[in-house]
LUMTI-827999 format. One record per residue (C-alpha): residue number from 1; residue in one letter; x, y, z. Coordinates in pm, 1 decimal. Example, Ala and Ser with C-alpha at 12.3 -4.5 7.8 and 13.67 -1.06 7.14 Angstrom:
<1 "A" <1230.0 -450.0 780.0>>
<2 "S" <1367.0 -106.0 714.0>>
END
This chain:
<1 "M" <-452.2 -1873.3 -757.4>>
<2 "K" <-715.3 -1644.5 -910.2>>
<3 "I" <-603.9 -1404.8 -1171.1>>
<4 "L" <-813.9 -1084.3 -1332.1>>
<5 "I" <-729.9 -1012.1 -1672.7>>
<6 "V" <-838.7 -664.3 -1801.6>>
<7 "E" <-764.4 -664.0 -2168.0>>
<8 "D" <-968.3 -534.5 -2464.1>>
<9 "E" <-771.8 -750.2 -2725.9>>
<10 "T" <-989.8 -1052.3 -2715.7>>
<11 "K" <-759.4 -1272.5 -2925.2>>
<12 "L" <-473.3 -1189.3 -2672.1>>
<13 "A" <-713.4 -1208.0 -2361.5>>
<14 "H" <-815.0 -1554.2 -2461.1>>
<15 "I" <-451.6 -1677.0 -2539.9>>
<16 "L" <-356.2 -1520.6 -2186.8>>
<17 "E" <-654.3 -1708.8 -2025.9>>
<18 "Q" <-575.1 -2047.2 -2177.4>>
<19 "G" <-217.6 -2024.1 -2096.6>>
<20 "L" <-297.2 -1946.6 -1715.2>>
<21 "K" <-566.1 -2198.6 -1679.8>>
<22 "E" <-297.6 -2465.3 -1825.8>>
<23 "N" <-40.9 -2330.7 -1544.1>>
<24 "G" <-299.7 -2389.6 -1283.2>>
<25 "F" <-472.9 -2044.7 -1237.5>>
<26 "V" <-853.3 -1944.9 -1197.8>>
<27 "V" <-905.6 -1659.2 -1450.4>>
<28 "E" <-1169.2 -1416.3 -1500.6>>
<29 "W" <-1166.3 -1152.1 -1795.5>>
<30 "A" <-1299.0 -782.7 -1819.1>>
<31 "E" <-1274.0 -640.8 -2180.6>>
<32 "D" <-1298.8 -276.3 -2032.3>>
<33 "G" <-1185.8 -69.5 -1769.1>>
<34 "G" <-1503.7 28.0 -1610.1>>
<35 "L" <-1585.0 -358.1 -1585.4>>
<36 "G" <-1245.9 -436.4 -1473.7>>
<37 "L" <-1229.0 -179.3 -1191.2>>
<38 "E" <-1591.7 -318.7 -1069.0>>
<39 "M" <-1459.3 -673.1 -1063.7>>
<40 "A" <-1127.1 -574.0 -891.2>>
<41 "L" <-1317.0 -383.0 -615.3>>
<42 "T" <-1612.2 -653.3 -555.1>>
<43 "G" <-1430.0 -978.9 -632.9>>
<44 "R" <-1143.2 -1159.4 -474.5>>
<45 "F" <-819.8 -1200.6 -706.0>>
<46 "N" <-446.9 -1251.8 -604.3>>
<47 "A" <-332.4 -1052.0 -901.8>>
<48 "M" <-434.7 -832.1 -1194.1>>
<49 "I" <-287.7 -824.5 -1528.5>>
<50 "L" <-384.8 -478.3 -1645.8>>
<51 "D" <-357.5 -333.6 -2002.0>>
<52 "V" <-335.5 62.7 -2040.2>>
<53 "M" <-506.0 126.7 -2363.5>>
<54 "L" <-865.3 29.8 -2266.4>>
<55 "P" <-1233.6 161.6 -2344.7>>
<56 "V" <-1425.2 318.4 -2073.7>>
<57 "R" <-1135.4 372.5 -1852.2>>
<58 "D" <-759.2 359.4 -1924.9>>
<59 "G" <-550.6 134.5 -1728.2>>
<60 "F" <-407.8 440.0 -1533.0>>
<61 "E" <-769.9 541.6 -1423.5>>
<62 "V" <-808.7 187.0 -1331.9>>
<63 "L" <-511.3 148.2 -1125.0>>
<64 "R" <-559.0 498.5 -953.7>>
<65 "E" <-908.6 395.0 -836.4>>
<66 "L" <-805.0 70.4 -713.2>>
<67 "R" <-529.8 211.8 -492.5>>
<68 "K" <-741.5 473.8 -375.2>>
<69 "S" <-986.0 209.8 -229.6>>
<70 "G" <-717.5 68.5 -24.2>>
<71 "S" <-651.1 -229.1 -239.3>>
<72 "T" <-298.0 -376.1 -238.4>>
<73 "M" <-376.4 -637.9 -493.0>>
<74 "P" <-75.9 -686.8 -727.9>>
<75 "V" <-104.6 -561.9 -1070.5>>
<76 "V" <101.5 -623.5 -1359.1>>
<77 "M" <74.1 -365.2 -1638.3>>
<78 "L" <71.6 -543.6 -1973.6>>
<79 "T" <86.8 -295.9 -2259.5>>
<80 "A" <220.8 -190.3 -2617.5>>
<81 "R" <348.2 135.6 -2432.0>>
<82 "S" <702.6 80.4 -2362.6>>
<83 "N" <836.3 439.5 -2350.8>>
<84 "V" <994.7 519.3 -1996.1>>
<85 "D" <738.6 789.6 -1895.5>>
<86 "D" <445.1 528.4 -1911.4>>
<87 "R" <637.2 290.1 -1692.1>>
<88 "I" <723.2 547.6 -1456.9>>
<89 "R" <360.2 672.0 -1431.2>>
<90 "G" <238.1 316.3 -1386.7>>
<91 "L" <469.2 227.0 -1111.3>>
<92 "D" <404.3 551.6 -922.6>>
<93 "L" <38.1 499.2 -960.0>>
<94 "G" <98.0 157.0 -769.4>>
<95 "A" <158.1 -100.9 -1027.6>>
<96 "D" <403.6 -382.7 -890.1>>
<97 "D" <554.1 -467.4 -1225.8>>
<98 "Y" <540.1 -349.4 -1588.5>>
<99 "L" <577.9 -576.3 -1916.3>>
<100 "A" <549.4 -446.4 -2275.3>>
<101 "K" <411.3 -603.9 -2541.9>>
<102 "P" <510.8 -839.4 -2748.4>>
<103 "F" <614.4 -1057.4 -2450.7>>
<104 "D" <724.2 -1401.6 -2355.1>>
<105 "F" <447.7 -1589.3 -2161.3>>
<106 "K" <703.1 -1767.4 -1921.4>>
<107 "E" <833.4 -1409.5 -1851.5>>
<108 "L" <477.0 -1300.7 -1744.1>>
<109 "L" <447.4 -1615.4 -1552.8>>
<110 "A" <764.1 -1546.3 -1362.5>>
<111 "R" <655.3 -1198.2 -1289.9>>
<112 "L" <316.6 -1314.2 -1179.7>>
<113 "R" <469.6 -1576.6 -924.3>>
<114 "A" <716.6 -1267.9 -821.0>>
<115 "V" <427.8 -1013.6 -727.4>>
<116 "T" <201.6 -1263.3 -573.4>>
<117 "R" <482.4 -1366.6 -337.6>>
<118 "R" <537.6 -992.6 -216.3>>
<119 "P" <222.0 -970.4 1.1>>
<120 "K" <352.1 -1253.2 230.2>>
<121 "D" <669.0 -1078.8 266.4>>
<122 "R" <563.1 -756.5 389.2>>
<123 "I" <656.2 -666.9 722.3>>
<124 "Q" <289.6 -528.4 795.6>>
<125 "S" <-17.4 -714.3 657.5>>
<126 "S" <-254.5 -608.2 883.2>>
<127 "L" <-376.5 -302.8 1124.6>>
<128 "T" <-521.8 -312.5 1448.1>>
<129 "V" <-677.9 -95.7 1677.9>>
<130 "G" <-828.4 -221.0 2010.2>>
<131 "D" <-1044.9 -528.2 1875.8>>
<132 "L" <-1074.7 -379.9 1533.9>>
<133 "A" <-822.5 -583.8 1271.9>>
<134 "L" <-807.5 -510.9 912.2>>
<135 "D" <-638.3 -736.7 664.7>>
<136 "L" <-440.3 -543.2 399.6>>
<137 "W" <-418.7 -885.4 180.5>>
<138 "T" <-755.2 -1030.2 215.3>>
<139 "H" <-958.8 -697.1 281.6>>
<140 "E" <-1145.6 -863.1 560.8>>
<141 "V" <-1221.9 -632.0 858.2>>
<142 "H" <-1319.2 -808.4 1196.4>>
<143 "R" <-1436.5 -627.4 1514.7>>
<144 "A" <-1436.7 -858.4 1858.4>>
<145 "G" <-1391.6 -1141.7 1611.1>>
<146 "K" <-1700.3 -1062.1 1393.8>>
<147 "L" <-1659.2 -1005.9 1022.8>>
<148 "L" <-1772.1 -661.7 903.1>>
<149 "D" <-1901.4 -624.7 548.3>>
<150 "L" <-1767.8 -301.3 408.7>>
<151 "G" <-1777.2 -138.3 86.4>>
<152 "P" <-1466.1 -31.2 -122.3>>
<153 "K" <-1492.3 344.6 3.5>>
<154 "E" <-1564.4 234.6 359.6>>
<155 "F" <-1267.6 14.6 342.4>>
<156 "G" <-1063.6 293.0 183.1>>
<157 "I" <-1145.7 524.8 464.7>>
<158 "L" <-1103.1 285.8 752.3>>
<159 "E" <-781.5 178.3 619.8>>
<160 "Y" <-644.8 550.5 602.5>>
<161 "L" <-756.9 591.3 953.9>>
<162 "M" <-597.1 272.3 1091.6>>
<163 "S" <-290.7 340.1 918.5>>
<164 "R" <-254.1 660.2 1112.1>>
<165 "K" <-394.9 564.6 1426.1>>
<166 "G" <-411.0 854.0 1698.6>>
<167 "L" <-361.6 1113.8 1424.4>>
<168 "V" <-647.1 1379.6 1330.9>>
<169 "L" <-727.0 1338.9 953.4>>
<170 "T" <-899.4 1637.1 796.9>>
<171 "K" <-1170.8 1595.9 564.9>>
<172 "A" <-954.0 1710.4 296.3>>
<173 "M" <-722.6 1455.1 367.1>>
<174 "I" <-973.2 1180.1 353.3>>
<175 "M" <-1119.3 1315.5 29.0>>
<176 "D" <-777.9 1338.0 -142.2>>
<177 "R" <-658.7 981.6 -26.4>>
<178 "V" <-998.4 771.2 -107.3>>
<179 "W" <-1177.6 1014.0 -416.2>>
<180 "P" <-968.5 1073.9 -710.3>>
<181 "A" <-910.6 1426.9 -787.5>>
<182 "D" <-1133.9 1430.0 -1104.9>>
<183 "A" <-1425.1 1277.7 -923.3>>
<184 "D" <-1765.7 1479.8 -908.6>>
<185 "C" <-1696.2 1591.4 -563.3>>
<186 "Q" <-1544.4 1877.2 -392.4>>
<187 "T" <-1382.7 1947.7 -59.7>>
<188 "G" <-1702.6 2116.9 84.3>>
<189 "S" <-1903.7 1784.0 -1.8>>
<190 "N" <-2059.2 1582.9 290.7>>
<191 "L" <-1936.0 1257.6 131.5>>
<192 "V" <-1699.9 1216.0 417.3>>
<193 "E" <-1968.3 1255.5 687.7>>
<194 "V" <-2187.0 1039.3 500.8>>
<195 "Y" <-1930.6 737.2 464.4>>
<196 "I" <-1790.9 796.2 822.3>>
<197 "N" <-2163.7 758.0 953.6>>
<198 "F" <-2165.9 425.7 746.6>>
<199 "L" <-1853.0 311.4 922.6>>
<200 "R" <-1966.4 404.0 1264.5>>
<201 "K" <-2274.4 186.6 1226.4>>
<202 "K" <-2066.1 -107.0 1131.1>>
<203 "V" <-1771.9 -76.6 1323.8>>
<204 "D" <-1898.2 86.8 1669.0>>
<205 "L" <-2262.8 21.5 1693.0>>
<206 "G" <-2339.1 -196.7 1973.1>>
<207 "H" <-1983.2 -160.0 2114.9>>
<208 "E" <-1905.2 20.5 2417.9>>
<209 "V" <-1578.5 147.6 2333.9>>
<210 "K" <-1655.5 403.2 1990.5>>
<211 "L" <-1318.6 377.5 1801.2>>
<212 "I" <-1413.6 645.6 1519.6>>
<213 "Q" <-1407.8 977.3 1686.3>>
<214 "T" <-1479.2 1340.4 1584.5>>
<215 "V" <-1238.0 1631.4 1663.8>>
<216 "R" <-1459.3 1898.2 1637.5>>
<217 "G" <-1346.2 2173.7 1382.4>>
<218 "S" <-1048.8 1950.8 1263.9>>
<219 "G" <-1136.4 1587.6 1149.5>>
<220 "Y" <-1152.9 1254.8 1255.8>>
<221 "V" <-934.7 990.4 1433.9>>
<222 "I" <-934.2 641.6 1515.2>>
<223 "Q" <-806.2 546.8 1871.7>>
<224 "D" <-900.7 307.4 2151.8>>
<225 "Q" <-913.3 569.3 2423.1>>
<226 "P" <-1160.2 832.4 2478.7>>
END
């Protein structure tokens, strides 16, 4: 099992890394939120241990971006902030658990085991539209059995469309779901059109049935019927 630690306290990070490795985990470490987010979006991890007080991007920002990308990777927030408001904010943003410093390492192990079991217990772990399949846990997407290479934003848009199969999603809805509110983009931006075109080239090119469809003047819909 592979764990990503995002923690700027070097001593604590090394203690966590050593303890996890001794318990059979494979561990990678990022010392700031920017690097941690990049690693989380481009690598494959079974869970993340995420601090809140981080340089570059704080833990809340990292978690917000991670969930907006469509990632369901379990996240345990590990921080000195133990007040109720911070715990509520972390959980509302999509954290799976919250552990305040100082902590007992055995408790952290127990919480990691718990959150990494949850995806297997979820009723829905994949989405399908026709011969297109998206795995919510592994983040693999296949069309007619062929693995598609999607970036984080492409995956986020596709997951949003597939989770609402047959429903028209406006550009504003997609922007709000996939791009954070404080990003350098506006509702009138052509980002959505650009990424929809990227997706069409990867998902529909070469296939008779075009799954991603434009509803003129309204938005986009994914369905396996014309």
